[in-house]
C-alpha positions as CSV (number, residue, x, y, z in Angstrom):
1,M,8.0,10.8,-32.7
2,N,8.6,8.1,-35.2
3,E,5.9,5.7,-36.2
4,E,6.4,2.1,-35.2
5,K,6.5,-0.4,-38.0
6,M,3.2,-2.3,-38.4
7,P,2.6,-5.7,-40.0
8,Q,2.7,-5.8,-43.8
9,E,-1.0,-6.2,-44.1
10,Q,-1.5,-3.0,-42.1
11,K,0.8,-1.1,-44.4
12,A,-1.3,-2.2,-47.3
13,G,-4.3,-0.5,-45.8
14,T,-6.0,-3.7,-44.6
15,S,-7.0,-4.7,-41.1
16,A,-6.2,-7.8,-39.2
17,V,-9.9,-7.7,-38.2
18,P,-12.5,-8.7,-40.7
19,E,-14.3,-5.9,-42.5
20,N,-17.7,-6.8,-41.0
21,A,-16.3,-6.8,-37.5
22,G,-19.3,-5.2,-35.9
23,F,-18.4,-1.6,-36.8
24,T,-20.7,0.4,-39.0
25,A,-19.0,2.8,-41.5
26,G,-20.1,5.9,-39.6
27,S,-20.0,4.7,-36.1
28,A,-17.5,5.8,-33.5
29,S,-17.9,2.8,-31.3
30,P,-18.0,-1.0,-31.8
31,V,-21.8,-1.4,-32.1
32,M,-23.4,-4.0,-34.3
33,E,-25.3,-2.4,-37.1
34,S,-28.3,-4.7,-36.6
35,E,-28.5,-3.7,-32.9
36,K,-28.5,0.0,-33.6
37,P,-31.8,1.0,-35.3
38,P,-32.2,4.7,-36.2
39,E,-33.0,6.9,-33.3
40,P,-36.6,8.3,-33.3
41,A,-36.8,11.9,-34.3
42,W,-38.6,12.9,-31.0
43,K,-35.7,11.5,-29.0
44,K,-33.1,13.4,-31.0
45,T,-35.2,16.6,-30.5
46,L,-35.5,16.0,-26.8
47,K,-31.7,15.5,-26.5
48,F,-31.1,18.7,-28.5
49,V,-33.5,20.7,-26.2
50,L,-31.9,19.2,-23.0
51,R,-28.3,19.9,-24.1
52,F,-29.2,23.4,-25.2
53,G,-31.1,24.0,-22.0
54,V,-28.1,22.9,-19.9
55,S,-25.6,25.1,-21.7
56,A,-27.9,28.1,-21.9
57,G,-29.0,27.8,-18.3
58,I,-25.5,27.6,-16.9
59,L,-24.3,30.6,-18.9
60,A,-27.4,32.6,-17.8
61,Y,-26.6,31.6,-14.2
62,I,-23.0,32.9,-14.5
63,I,-24.1,36.1,-16.1
64,C,-26.9,36.9,-13.6
65,T,-25.0,36.0,-10.4
66,R,-22.0,38.0,-11.4
67,D,-24.0,40.9,-12.9
68,I,-22.0,40.8,-16.2
69,K,-22.8,43.4,-18.7
70,W,-21.7,43.6,-22.4
71,Q,-19.3,46.4,-21.6
72,D,-17.5,44.1,-19.2
73,F,-16.1,42.1,-22.1
74,K,-14.3,45.2,-23.3
75,L,-12.2,45.2,-20.1
76,V,-9.9,42.5,-21.6
77,E,-7.1,43.8,-23.8
78,P,-8.1,43.1,-27.5
79,W,-4.6,41.7,-28.3
80,C,-5.1,39.1,-25.5
81,I,-8.4,38.0,-27.2
82,A,-6.7,37.7,-30.6
83,A,-3.8,35.8,-29.2
84,G,-6.2,33.4,-27.4
85,F,-7.9,32.7,-30.7
86,L,-4.6,31.7,-32.3
87,C,-3.7,29.5,-29.3
88,I,-7.0,27.5,-29.6
89,Y,-6.5,27.1,-33.3
90,T,-2.9,26.0,-32.8
91,Q,-3.9,23.4,-30.3
92,L,-6.6,22.1,-32.7
93,S,-4.0,21.9,-35.5
94,L,-1.7,19.8,-33.2
95,T,-4.5,17.3,-32.6
96,A,-4.8,16.9,-36.3
97,V,-1.1,16.0,-36.5
98,R,-1.7,13.4,-33.7
99,W,-4.6,11.8,-35.4
100,F,-2.8,11.7,-38.7
101,T,0.1,9.7,-37.2
102,L,-2.4,7.3,-35.6
103,L,-4.0,6.8,-38.9
104,R,-0.7,6.0,-40.5
105,A,0.2,3.7,-37.7
106,A,-3.0,1.7,-38.3
107,G,-2.2,1.4,-42.0
108,V,-4.9,3.8,-43.2
109,K,-3.8,5.7,-46.4
110,C,-4.7,9.3,-45.9
111,S,-2.9,12.5,-46.7
112,F,-2.1,15.1,-44.0
113,R,-4.3,17.6,-45.8
114,E,-7.2,15.3,-45.7
115,A,-6.7,14.4,-42.1
116,F,-6.3,18.1,-41.2
117,S,-9.5,19.0,-43.1
118,L,-11.5,16.2,-41.4
119,Q,-10.2,17.2,-37.9
120,M,-11.4,20.8,-38.5
121,Q,-14.8,19.5,-39.7
122,G,-15.0,17.3,-36.6
123,M,-14.4,20.4,-34.5
124,F,-17.2,22.2,-36.2
125,F,-19.8,19.4,-35.8
126,S,-18.7,18.7,-32.2
127,Q,-19.7,22.2,-31.2
128,F,-22.8,22.6,-33.2
129,L,-24.3,19.1,-33.5
130,P,-26.6,17.8,-30.7
131,G,-24.3,14.7,-30.3
132,G,-21.4,16.9,-29.1
133,S,-17.9,15.6,-29.5
134,V,-19.3,12.1,-30.4
135,G,-21.2,13.7,-33.3
136,G,-18.0,15.2,-34.7
137,D,-16.2,11.9,-34.4
138,V,-19.1,10.1,-36.3
139,V,-18.8,12.7,-39.1
140,K,-15.0,12.2,-39.4
141,A,-15.3,8.4,-39.4
142,G,-18.2,8.4,-41.9
143,I,-16.4,10.7,-44.4
144,L,-13.1,8.9,-44.2
145,A,-14.6,5.4,-44.2
146,T,-16.2,6.2,-47.6
147,R,-12.7,7.0,-49.0
148,T,-11.0,3.9,-47.4
149,P,-10.6,0.7,-49.4
150,P,-12.4,-2.4,-48.1
151,G,-10.6,-3.9,-45.1
152,G,-9.5,-0.6,-43.6
153,K,-12.8,0.9,-42.3
154,F,-12.4,-0.7,-38.9
155,N,-9.0,1.0,-38.5
156,V,-10.4,4.4,-39.4
157,V,-13.0,4.1,-36.6
158,F,-10.5,2.8,-34.1
159,S,-7.9,5.4,-34.8
160,I,-10.4,8.0,-33.7
161,F,-11.1,6.0,-30.5
162,V,-7.4,5.7,-29.7
163,D,-6.9,9.4,-30.5
164,R,-9.6,10.2,-28.0
165,L,-8.1,7.8,-25.5
166,C,-4.7,9.4,-25.8
167,G,-6.3,12.8,-25.3
168,L,-8.3,11.7,-22.3
169,G,-5.3,10.0,-20.7
170,A,-3.2,13.1,-21.2
171,L,-5.9,15.3,-19.7
172,L,-6.2,13.2,-16.6
173,V,-2.4,13.2,-16.1
174,A,-2.2,17.0,-16.7
175,L,-5.0,17.6,-14.2
176,L,-3.6,15.4,-11.5
177,G,-0.1,16.8,-12.1
178,T,-1.1,20.5,-11.9
179,C,-3.2,19.8,-8.8
180,L,-0.3,18.1,-7.1
181,I,2.1,21.0,-8.0
182,C,-0.5,23.6,-6.9
183,R,-1.5,21.8,-3.7
184,D,-0.5,24.8,-1.5
185,T,-2.8,27.0,-3.6
186,I,-5.6,24.4,-3.3
187,A,-5.2,24.3,0.5
188,Q,-6.2,28.0,0.6
189,F,-9.4,27.4,-1.3
190,P,-12.8,27.7,0.5
191,E,-13.8,24.4,2.0
192,G,-16.5,23.7,-0.6
193,Q,-14.3,24.2,-3.7
194,R,-11.4,22.4,-2.0
195,N,-13.3,19.3,-1.1
196,G,-15.0,19.3,-4.6
197,L,-11.6,19.4,-6.3
198,L,-10.2,16.6,-4.1
199,V,-13.2,14.4,-5.0
200,M,-12.7,15.2,-8.6
201,C,-9.0,14.2,-8.4
202,A,-9.9,10.9,-6.8
203,V,-12.4,10.1,-9.6
204,C,-9.9,11.2,-12.2
205,G,-7.3,8.9,-10.7
206,A,-9.6,6.0,-10.9
207,L,-10.6,6.9,-14.4
208,L,-6.9,7.0,-15.4
209,C,-6.5,3.5,-14.1
210,V,-9.4,2.4,-16.4
211,V,-7.8,4.1,-19.4
212,I,-4.5,2.2,-18.7
213,C,-6.5,-1.1,-18.4
214,V,-8.1,-0.4,-21.8
215,F,-4.7,-0.5,-23.5
216,F,-4.1,-3.9,-22.0
217,S,-7.7,-5.3,-22.4
218,D,-6.5,-8.2,-24.6
219,L,-4.4,-9.5,-21.8
220,L,-7.5,-9.8,-19.6
221,Y,-8.6,-12.6,-21.8
222,K,-5.7,-14.7,-20.4
223,V,-7.0,-14.4,-16.9
224,K,-9.8,-16.9,-16.2
225,F,-11.8,-14.7,-13.9
226,F,-12.0,-11.8,-16.4
227,K,-12.3,-14.1,-19.4
228,F,-15.5,-15.7,-18.0
229,F,-17.3,-12.3,-18.0
230,L,-15.8,-11.1,-21.2
231,D,-17.0,-14.3,-23.0
232,I,-20.5,-13.6,-21.8
233,A,-20.3,-10.0,-23.1
234,D,-18.9,-11.3,-26.4
235,R,-21.9,-13.7,-26.8
236,I,-24.3,-10.9,-26.3
237,T,-22.4,-8.4,-28.6
238,K,-21.2,-11.0,-31.1
239,D,-17.5,-10.8,-30.3
240,T,-17.3,-7.0,-30.2
241,F,-15.1,-7.0,-27.1
242,K,-12.8,-9.6,-28.5
243,R,-12.3,-7.7,-31.7
244,A,-11.8,-4.4,-29.9
245,A,-9.2,-6.1,-27.7
246,D,-7.4,-7.4,-30.8
247,A,-7.4,-3.8,-32.2
248,V,-5.9,-2.5,-28.9
249,A,-3.2,-5.1,-29.2
250,L,-2.5,-3.9,-32.7
251,Y,-2.0,-0.3,-31.5
252,R,0.0,-1.4,-28.5
253,R,2.8,-2.6,-30.8
254,S,3.2,1.2,-31.4
255,W,3.4,1.9,-27.7
256,K,6.3,4.4,-28.2
257,L,4.1,6.4,-30.6
258,L,1.2,6.4,-28.1
259,L,3.4,7.2,-25.2
260,G,5.0,10.0,-27.1
261,W,1.7,11.6,-28.0
262,I,0.4,11.3,-24.4
263,V,3.5,13.1,-23.1
264,A,3.3,15.7,-25.9
265,T,-0.4,16.3,-25.3
266,T,0.3,16.7,-21.5
267,L,3.3,19.0,-21.8
268,V,2.4,21.0,-25.0
269,F,-1.2,20.7,-26.1
270,F,-2.9,21.6,-22.8
271,P,-0.5,24.3,-21.9
272,V,-1.2,25.9,-25.3
273,L,-4.9,25.5,-24.6
274,S,-4.5,27.3,-21.3
275,M,-2.8,30.3,-22.8
276,P,-6.1,32.2,-23.5
277,V,-6.9,32.0,-19.8
278,W,-3.5,33.3,-18.8
279,L,-3.5,36.0,-21.4
280,M,-6.9,37.3,-20.4
281,A,-6.3,37.0,-16.7
282,N,-3.3,39.3,-17.0
283,G,-4.9,41.5,-19.6
284,F,-7.8,42.0,-17.2
285,E,-5.5,42.8,-14.4
286,N,-4.1,45.9,-16.1
287,V,-7.6,47.3,-16.5
288,Q,-8.5,46.5,-12.9
289,E,-5.4,48.4,-11.6
290,V,-6.3,51.5,-13.5
291,E,-9.9,51.4,-12.3
292,S,-9.0,50.8,-8.6
293,A,-6.3,53.5,-8.4
294,P,-8.4,56.7,-8.1
295,G,-11.2,57.3,-5.5
296,E,-11.8,56.0,-2.1
297,T,-12.2,52.4,-1.0
298,A,-14.5,51.1,1.7
299,Q,-11.6,51.0,4.1
300,T,-10.5,54.6,3.5
301,A,-13.9,56.2,3.2
302,E,-14.7,58.8,5.8
303,L,-16.8,57.4,8.7
304,P,-20.1,59.1,9.7
305,G,-18.7,59.7,13.2
306,S,-15.4,61.3,12.1
307,I,-13.8,63.5,14.8
308,D,-11.5,65.4,12.5
309,G,-11.6,69.1,13.0
310,L,-13.1,69.0,16.5
311,A,-11.7,70.9,19.5
312,P,-9.5,68.8,21.9
313,E,-12.3,68.8,24.6
314,A,-14.9,67.7,22.0
315,M,-12.5,65.0,20.7
316,Q,-12.2,63.4,24.1
317,E,-16.0,63.2,24.4
318,A,-16.5,61.9,20.9
319,A,-13.7,59.3,20.9
320,P,-15.6,56.4,22.5
321,A,-18.6,56.8,20.1
322,A,-16.2,57.1,17.1
323,A,-14.3,54.0,18.1
324,E,-17.5,52.0,18.4
325,Q,-18.6,53.1,14.9
326,T,-15.2,52.2,13.5
327,A,-15.5,48.7,15.0
328,E,-18.9,48.2,13.5
329,V,-17.9,49.4,10.0
330,S,-14.7,47.4,10.0
331,E,-16.3,44.2,11.2
332,I,-16.0,41.6,8.4
333,K,-18.7,39.0,7.8
334,P,-17.7,35.5,6.5
335,D,-19.2,36.2,3.1
336,E,-17.6,39.6,2.9
337,A,-14.1,38.5,3.7
338,V,-11.3,40.2,1.9
339,R,-10.4,38.3,-1.2
340,P,-6.8,37.0,-1.5
341,E,-4.6,38.3,-4.3
342,P,-5.6,36.6,-7.5
343,K,-3.3,33.9,-8.8
344,R,-2.4,35.1,-12.2
345,D,0.7,32.9,-12.8
346,F,0.8,30.5,-15.7
347,L,0.7,27.4,-13.5
348,S,-2.5,28.5,-11.7
349,C,-4.1,29.3,-15.1
350,L,-3.1,25.9,-16.4
351,M,-4.8,24.3,-13.5
352,I,-8.0,26.4,-14.1
353,S,-8.0,25.3,-17.8
354,N,-7.3,21.6,-17.0
355,V,-10.2,21.5,-14.5
356,S,-12.5,23.3,-16.9
357,Q,-11.6,20.9,-19.8
358,T,-12.1,17.9,-17.6
359,I,-15.6,19.0,-16.5
360,A,-16.4,19.9,-20.1
361,A,-15.7,16.2,-21.1
362,I,-18.8,15.2,-19.1
363,P,-21.7,14.6,-21.5
364,G,-24.8,16.7,-21.2
365,S,-24.0,20.0,-23.0
366,F,-23.0,21.3,-26.4
367,G,-19.3,20.5,-26.6
368,G,-18.8,21.5,-23.0
369,T,-20.3,24.9,-23.3
370,G,-21.6,25.9,-19.9
371,T,-20.1,23.2,-17.9
372,R,-16.6,24.4,-18.9
373,D,-17.6,28.0,-18.0
374,I,-19.0,27.2,-14.5
375,A,-15.9,25.1,-13.6
376,G,-13.6,27.9,-14.7
377,A,-15.7,30.5,-12.9
378,E,-15.6,28.6,-9.6
379,M,-11.9,27.9,-9.9
380,M,-11.1,31.6,-10.5
381,T,-13.4,32.7,-7.6
382,A,-11.5,30.3,-5.3
383,M,-8.2,31.8,-6.5
384,G,-9.3,35.3,-5.5
385,Y,-10.5,36.7,-8.9
386,S,-13.4,39.2,-8.8
387,K,-16.9,38.2,-9.8
388,K,-16.5,40.1,-13.1
389,E,-13.2,38.4,-14.0
390,S,-14.4,34.9,-13.0
391,G,-17.4,35.3,-15.2
392,V,-16.1,37.3,-18.2
393,I,-12.9,35.2,-18.8
394,P,-14.4,31.7,-19.0
395,I,-17.2,33.0,-21.2
396,L,-14.7,34.7,-23.5
397,V,-12.8,31.5,-23.8
398,T,-16.0,29.7,-24.8
399,M,-16.8,32.4,-27.3
400,L,-13.3,32.0,-28.9
401,T,-13.8,28.2,-29.0
402,L,-17.1,28.6,-30.8
403,L,-15.6,31.1,-33.1
404,V,-12.8,28.7,-34.0
405,A,-15.3,25.9,-34.5
406,L,-17.4,28.2,-36.8
407,S,-14.4,29.0,-38.9
408,C,-13.8,25.3,-39.4
409,S,-17.1,25.1,-41.3
410,V,-15.1,26.4,-44.3
411,F,-13.3,23.1,-44.5
412,F,-16.6,21.2,-44.7
413,V,-18.0,23.5,-47.4
414,F,-14.9,23.1,-49.6
415,D,-14.6,19.4,-48.9
416,R,-18.3,18.8,-49.7
417,G,-17.7,20.5,-53.0
418,K,-14.8,18.2,-53.8
419,R,-16.9,15.1,-53.0
420,A,-19.7,16.4,-55.2
421,A,-17.2,17.0,-58.0
422,K,-15.9,13.4,-57.7
423,R,-19.4,12.0,-57.9
C-alpha cells in the first residue's frame, strides 16, 4: 500500500488547519480546551469503580454459571496458549504499521520505531486506565504532540481518529461478512441468540453507513439542509465540525491508502486476532475426546429396571415395566437437549471473535474485559460448545490480551527514560 502524495505543506509537517483549531495537545477528539475543564476526582473514581464492577461482575457470572475451576484452564494445550499470545502480539504490531502510514500521510514526521513504541504504550494504557481505549489514545496523542513541531499537532490527533475509524469500519465489514457466510450456522442457533445476533447485525449495518458518511462529512456542507444544522453546531463549538470536515477531506485525498488498510484489516488483522480462539477450540477438543472415551454415558448406563439375565417367562412379565422406565429416562427436556457438534472450523471461530470484538467496543468496561468474554461465551454455547469450553476459552483469550498489554509497559518505561534524558 503506497502512500498518496499530500500537499507540500503537509509534507513539511504543517497542517492546513490552524494550530489552535480547537484541539488540545492531549485530546483524542475535537473539543475546545476552554470547554473541557478538568474532571472532578470523585467522578473519575466513580467511573473507575463502575468499569471495574462491570468487568469483574461479568467474569464472575461466567465462572459461577459454568462452574469453572482453575484446573479447567489446564485442559487447553500449552502450545495453543503460547501461539495465541504471539497472534495477539502480531495483530497489535500490524496496527502500529497502519497508524505509522496514516501519520506519514498526514505529514507528521515520526519514525516507525517511535510509532511502534507509542502504539504499544497505547495498548498498555487502554487496558489498565479507567478511560479504556480512549485513555490509550489520549496518551499516544499527548506524547507525540509534545514531539511534533507547531502546526502538526492537529494532524497527530486526527491520525489516531482516522486509524480508529479504519479499524471500526473494517470490524463492521468483517462482522457482517462472516455472519452472511455463516448464515446456515446462525439459523441453527437457539432463538434468543439468533434474534440477538440479527439485531446486532442490523445495528452494525446502520453504524457502517455512519462511518462511511463521516469520510464524506465535508460534502454535507454543500447540501443546504445539512449545512443549516452544521452551521448551528459550529456556532456552538466554534467551528469544530467545519475543521474536522476539512481534515476528513485532507485524508480522503489518500482514499487508496485508507481503502487498502480497511481491506487489509478485514482480511488479515481480524483473522489473525481470531487465531487464539481457533487454536484453543481445537486444543480443547483433543482433551475432551480423551476424557469422553472411557466410561459410560447417560445413554449407555444400565437402567434400574434392566431385564438382562432373567428367565424367558420373567422377561415377558418385566418387559412392559422396563419399557416404561426406558421411556422416562430417555425423555429429553427442552433445557437438556443434546448439544449439536461444536463448530470448530476457522470460519466459525472467526465469527465468534468478530462478534466478541464488536461487543467489546461498547464503552463501559476495562478495554472490553468482561463484555468480550460474555459475548464469546454465548456464541460458543450457541455453536454447541460445552459450558467448560465456552467459559474457559474466552477468559483465556482475555488473559492473553491483558498479558500482551502488560508486556507493552516495557515500552513506556524505556520511552519515559529517554524523555527524561532529553530534558
